[in-house]
C-alpha positions in Angstrom: 0.0 0.0 0.0 1.4 3.4 -1.0 2.1 6.1 1.5 -0.7 8.2 0.1 -3.3 5.4 0.5 -2.0 4.7 4.1 -2.4 8.4 4.9 -6.0 8.4 3.5 -6.8 5.3 5.5 -5.6 6.8 8.7 -7.5 10.0 8.1 -10.6 8.0 7.4 -10.3 6.1 10.6 -9.8 9.4 12.5 -12.8 10.9 10.8 -15.0 8.0 11.7 -13.9 7.9 15.3 -14.6 11.6 15.5 -18.1 11.1 14.3 -18.6 8.3 16.8 -17.3 10.4 19.6 -20.0 13.0 19.0 -22.8 10.5 19.5 -24.5 9.7 22.9 -24.1 6.0 23.8 -27.8 5.1 24.4 -28.5 1.8 26.1 -31.4 -0.6 25.7 -34.5 0.9 27.5 -35.5 -2.7 28.6 -33.0 -2.2 31.5 -35.3 0.5 32.9 -38.0 -2.1 33.7 -35.8 -3.9 36.2 -35.7 -3.2 39.9 -32.3 -1.5 39.6 -30.0 -0.4 36.9 -26.5 -1.7 36.1 -24.1 0.3 38.2 -21.4 0.8 35.6 -21.8 4.5 36.3 -23.3 6.3 39.3 -26.2 7.9 37.4 -28.4 7.4 34.4 -30.1 10.0 32.0 -33.5 9.2 30.6 -34.3 11.3 27.5 -38.1 11.4 26.8 -39.1 12.5 23.3 -41.3 11.7 20.4 -41.1 12.2 16.6 -42.2 15.7 15.6 -41.9 17.2 19.1 -40.6 20.7 18.3 -38.2 21.0 21.3 -37.0 17.4 20.7 -36.0 18.3 17.1 -34.1 21.3 18.3 -32.3 19.4 21.0 -31.4 16.5 18.7 -29.9 18.8 16.1 -28.0 21.2 18.5 -27.3 20.5 22.2 -27.3 16.7 22.0 -24.7 16.9 19.2 -22.4 19.3 21.1 -19.0 17.5 21.7 -18.6 18.7 25.3 -22.2 17.6 26.2 -21.8 14.2 24.5 -18.4 13.6 26.3 -19.8 14.5 29.7 -22.9 12.3 29.2 -20.9 9.3 28.0 -18.4 9.8 30.8 -20.8 10.2 33.7 -24.2 8.7 32.8 -25.8 5.6 31.4 -28.1 7.2 28.8 -31.5 5.9 27.5 -33.5 7.3 24.6 -37.2 6.8 25.1 -39.8 7.4 22.3 -43.0 8.0 24.3 -45.2 7.1 21.3 -44.2 3.4 21.6 -46.0 1.1 24.1 -42.9 0.7 26.2 -42.0 4.3 25.9 -45.4 5.3 27.2 -45.1 3.0 30.2 -41.7 4.5 31.1 -43.1 8.1 30.5 -45.8 7.4 33.1 -43.4 5.7 35.5 -40.8 8.5 35.5 -43.3 11.4 34.9 -41.7 12.4 31.6 -44.8 14.1 30.2 -43.4 17.5 29.4 -41.2 16.8 26.5 -38.3 17.0 25.7 -37.6 15.8 29.3 -34.3 14.7 30.8 -34.7 12.8 34.0 -31.6 11.8 35.9 -31.7 8.9 38.3 -29.3 6.8 40.4 -28.8 3.1 40.1 -31.9 2.5 42.2 -34.0 4.6 39.8 -34.5 7.4 42.4 -34.7 10.8 40.7 -31.8 13.2 41.4 -32.3 15.9 38.8 -34.6 16.9 35.9 -34.5 19.2 32.9 -37.3 20.1 30.5 -37.6 22.0 27.2 -34.9 23.3 24.8 -31.6 24.2 26.5 -28.5 25.7 25.0 -25.3 23.5 25.2 -23.5 25.7 27.8 -26.5 25.7 30.1 -27.2 22.0 29.6 -23.6 21.2 30.4 -23.8 23.3 33.6 -27.0 21.4 34.5 -25.3 18.1 34.0 -22.7 19.3 36.5 -25.5 20.1 39.0 -26.9 16.6 38.5 -23.8 14.9 39.7 -23.1 17.4 42.5 -24.0 16.2 46.0 -25.3 19.6 47.0 -26.5 21.3 43.8 -28.8 18.6 42.3 -32.6 19.2 42.3 -33.0 16.4 44.8 -30.6 18.0 47.3 -32.1 21.4 46.7 -35.6 20.1 47.5 -34.4 18.6 50.7 -33.2 22.1 51.8 -36.4 24.0 50.9 -38.3 23.3 54.1 -35.7 25.1 56.1 -34.8 27.8 53.5 -38.1 28.6 51.7 -38.1 32.1 53.0 -34.4 32.7 52.4 -34.5 35.1 49.4 -30.8 34.5 48.5 -31.3 30.7 48.5 -34.5 30.9 46.4 -32.8 33.3 44.0 -29.9 30.8 43.4 -32.4 28.0 43.2 -34.4 29.7 40.5 -31.6 31.2 38.6 -29.3 28.1 38.5 -31.9 25.4 38.2 -33.3 27.4 35.3 -36.7 26.5 33.9 -39.5 26.7 36.4 -41.2 23.6 34.9 -38.5 21.5 36.5 -39.7 22.5 40.0 -42.6 21.1 41.9 -45.6 23.2 43.0 -44.6 23.3 46.6 -41.2 24.8 45.8 -42.7 27.2 43.3 -45.2 28.6 45.7 -42.5 29.1 48.4 -40.3 30.7 45.8 -42.9 33.2 44.8 -43.5 34.0 48.5 -39.8 34.5 48.9 -39.5 37.1 46.2 -40.7 40.6 47.3 -42.6 42.8 44.9 -39.6 45.1 44.6 -37.9 42.5 42.4 -40.8 41.7 40.1 -39.4 43.9 37.4 -36.0 42.1 37.5 -35.2 39.9 34.4 -34.7 36.9 36.7 -38.2 37.2 38.1 -39.9 37.9 34.7 -38.3 34.8 33.2 -39.3 32.8 36.3 -42.9 34.1 36.0 -43.2 33.2 32.3 -41.7 29.7 32.7 -43.9 29.0 35.7 -47.1 30.4 34.2 -46.6 28.6 30.9 -45.6 25.1 32.1 -47.8 25.0 35.2 -51.0 26.0 33.3 -53.5 24.0 35.3 -54.3 26.5 38.0 -51.2 26.6 40.2 -50.8 30.3 39.5 -53.9 32.1 40.6 -55.5 35.1 38.9 -55.6 37.0 42.2 -51.9 36.2 43.0 -49.7 39.2 43.6 -47.3 38.4 40.7 -50.1 38.0 38.1 -51.9 41.1 39.1 -48.5 43.0 39.1 -47.9 42.0 35.5 -51.5 42.8 34.5 -50.8 46.3 35.8 -47.4 46.4 34.1 -47.6 44.2 31.0 -44.9 46.2 29.3 -42.3 44.4 31.5 -43.2 41.1 29.8 -43.9 42.4 26.3 -40.5 44.0 26.0 -38.7 40.8 27.0 -40.8 38.0 25.4 -42.6 37.2 22.2 -45.9 39.0 22.4 -47.9 36.0 21.5 -46.4 34.0 24.3 -47.2 36.7 26.8 -50.8 37.0 25.6 -51.2 33.2 25.8 -50.1 33.2 29.4 -52.3 36.2 30.3 -55.4 34.7 28.7 -55.0 31.2 30.0 -55.0 32.3 33.6 -57.8 34.8 33.0 -60.0 32.2 31.4 -59.5 29.8 34.3 -60.6 32.6 36.6 -63.6 33.3 34.5 -64.6 29.7 34.5 -64.4 29.6 38.3 -66.4 32.9 38.5 -69.1 31.3 36.4 -69.4 28.4 38.9 -69.6 30.9 41.8 -71.9 33.3 40.0 -69.3 36.0 40.7 -70.1 38.5 38.0 -67.5 41.1 39.2 -64.8 38.4 39.1 -65.9 37.3 35.7 -65.7 40.9 34.3 -62.2 41.4 35.8 -61.0 38.3 33.9 -62.9 39.4 30.7 -61.1 42.7 30.8 -57.7 41.0 30.7 -58.8 38.8 27.8 -60.1 41.7 25.8 -56.8 43.6 26.3 -54.5 40.8 25.3 -56.2 38.4 23.0 -55.0 40.1 19.8 -51.5 38.7 19.9 -52.6 35.3 21.1 -51.1 33.1 18.4 -47.9 31.5 19.6 -46.0 29.6 16.9 -43.5 26.8 17.6 -40.9 26.2 14.9 -38.1 23.8 14.3 -34.5 24.7 13.4 -35.5 25.3 9.7 -38.2 27.7 10.7 -41.1 25.3 9.8 -44.2 25.6 11.9 -44.5 22.4 13.8 -46.9 23.5 16.5 -49.0 26.4 17.7 -50.9 27.5 20.8 -53.9 29.7 20.5 -57.2 30.7 22.1 -59.9 30.5 19.3 -61.9 33.8 19.0 -61.5 34.1 22.7 -63.2 37.5 23.3 -66.4 36.4 21.7 -66.4 33.1 23.6 -66.0 34.9 26.9 -68.6 37.5 25.9 -71.1 34.7 25.0 -70.5 32.9 28.3 -71.1 36.1 30.2 -74.4 36.7 28.4 -75.6 33.2 29.0 -74.4 32.8 32.6 -75.3 36.1 34.0 -78.4 36.8 31.8 -77.2 40.3 30.9 -78.0 42.0 27.6 -74.5 42.7 26.4 -75.5 42.8 22.7 -73.5 39.9 21.4 -74.0 41.2 17.9 -72.1 44.4 18.7 -69.3 42.4 20.2 -69.2 40.2 17.1 -68.9 43.3 14.8 -66.1 44.7 17.0 -64.3 41.4 16.7 -64.6 41.5 12.9 -63.3 45.0 12.9 -60.2 44.0 15.0 -59.3 41.0 12.8 -59.6 42.9 9.6 -55.9 43.8 9.9 -54.9 40.8 12.1 -56.8 37.9 10.6 -54.3 35.3 12.1 -56.0 35.8 15.4 -59.0 34.1 13.9 -57.9 31.2 11.7 -54.4 30.2 12.9 -55.7 27.9 15.6 -55.4 24.3 16.7 -57.5 22.2 14.3 -60.9 21.0 15.5 -60.5 17.4 16.4 -62.3 15.0 14.0 -63.4 13.0 17.1 -64.7 16.0 18.9 -68.3 15.9 20.2 -70.0 19.3 20.5 -73.4 20.9 19.9 -74.2 21.7 16.3 -74.5 25.4 17.2 -70.8 25.4 18.2 -69.7 24.0 14.8 -72.0 26.4 12.9 -70.5 29.3 14.8 -67.0 28.2 14.1 -67.8 27.7 10.4 -69.2 31.2 10.3 -65.9 32.7 11.6 -63.9 30.5 9.2 -65.9 31.7 6.2 -65.2 35.3 7.5 -61.5 34.5 7.6 -61.6 33.2 4.0 -63.1 36.5 2.9 -60.1 38.2 4.5 -57.5 36.0 3.0 -57.6 32.7 1.1 -54.9 30.4 2.4 -54.8 26.6 2.7 -55.0 26.4 6.5 -58.3 28.1 6.5 -59.8 25.7 4.0 -58.6 22.6 5.9 -60.4 23.9 9.0 -63.5 24.6 7.0 -63.5 21.1 5.5 -63.2 19.6 9.0 -66.2 21.6 10.3 -68.3 20.7 7.2 -67.5 17.0 7.8 -68.5 17.3 11.5 -71.8 19.0 10.5 -72.5 15.9 8.3 -72.0 17.6 4.9 -69.4 15.3 3.3 -70.0 16.7 -0.2 -69.1 20.2 0.9 -66.1 18.9 2.8 -64.9 17.0 -0.3 -65.3 20.1 -2.5 -63.4 22.3 0.0 -60.6 19.7 0.1 -60.2 19.8 -3.6 -59.8 23.6 -3.6 -56.7 23.4 -1.3 -53.3 24.2 -2.8 -51.3 21.5 -1.1 -48.0 22.8 -2.3 -48.5 25.7 0.1 -48.7 23.2 3.0 -45.3 21.6 2.3 -43.8 22.6 5.6 -46.9 22.3 7.8 -47.0 18.8 9.3 -50.0 19.6 11.5 -52.3 20.6 8.7 -51.1 17.9 6.3 -51.8 15.4 9.1 -55.3 16.7 9.5 -56.0 16.4 5.8 -54.9 12.8 5.9 -57.1 12.0 8.8 -60.1 13.7 7.2 -59.7 11.8 3.9 -59.5 8.5 5.8 -62.6 9.3 7.7 -64.5 10.2 4.5 -63.6 6.9 2.9 -65.3 5.0 5.8 
């Protein structure tokens, strides 16, 4: 073999080894069903994900390919990659509470959790978090053990929140104590605004109350959030919490409480379309409240029996969307298995047709076809589907998936 060929062979071996060094050594997830894990390393990392998860796509293409991150993981953890859409993956997701994805759950050999990360995280921050996970006094487990004694220690809670990063990694008891530890004088600090947004977004099932001091502070000073975060995300948080309060006010027949929540919705709904994109910029998910002001107005009229002139509210709504039609039609698709009153579908179809008048784009027609199908008019749904320019939906996996489901339903 000539010197040149030997040199090429050596370079090829080096290149292959370099590629291999940049991959995480994932083990067979079957090991996780045993009582304890092999103790080849002190800790294990469980990566919960699924195909099409926006955050998972970002992590797979960036942080989880970072050389320093990969080296640290391979050197300190037994790693497991768990697709939660599989039967075994779903069982493990439930066992280790890996429902917010992407989720990184760190456990010891006895499968006891020591640390947790959620969401998309930059390589440098992720690497720092890996260091916390293996630290005897900085892991989430050790921090939780200190909370009962230090919950009112502002310096401790500040470190806890700032260094353990996303609020969705912390349990409700810690979060409530953390909020109590922060005085109102620091609410405008960037640390607190990020903490508030993470907490409000990821703990969206009522753990942050409408009447809480932080929420009411930001209702009075929304500019502090709007200047630091995507306006759609801020509006999404504001409206989610307000609507929960309105629902409770309905149950309690609390008209004043309902109107306070309604005021927040009316002020912030306009930007309430929050797009989630992958690295290429394709829309792979979205979060929205569908024609929320009208829905809240209608509930108010029905529950409290007040003549609020729904027609006037509807006209005002149309006036608002004339220059911001995304607020109407860029919404999560109506489920093909949804059960609702015919009146609800007719009302939605009315708004969709209004959206089509404003701008003809494929997403609107797909939603229109779904509603026509749910109303029992298959011929109309078929006609609407034929009118869709599918080339325009090339990068929209959600809408293309909805078309496929609808076409399958119509063949039955």
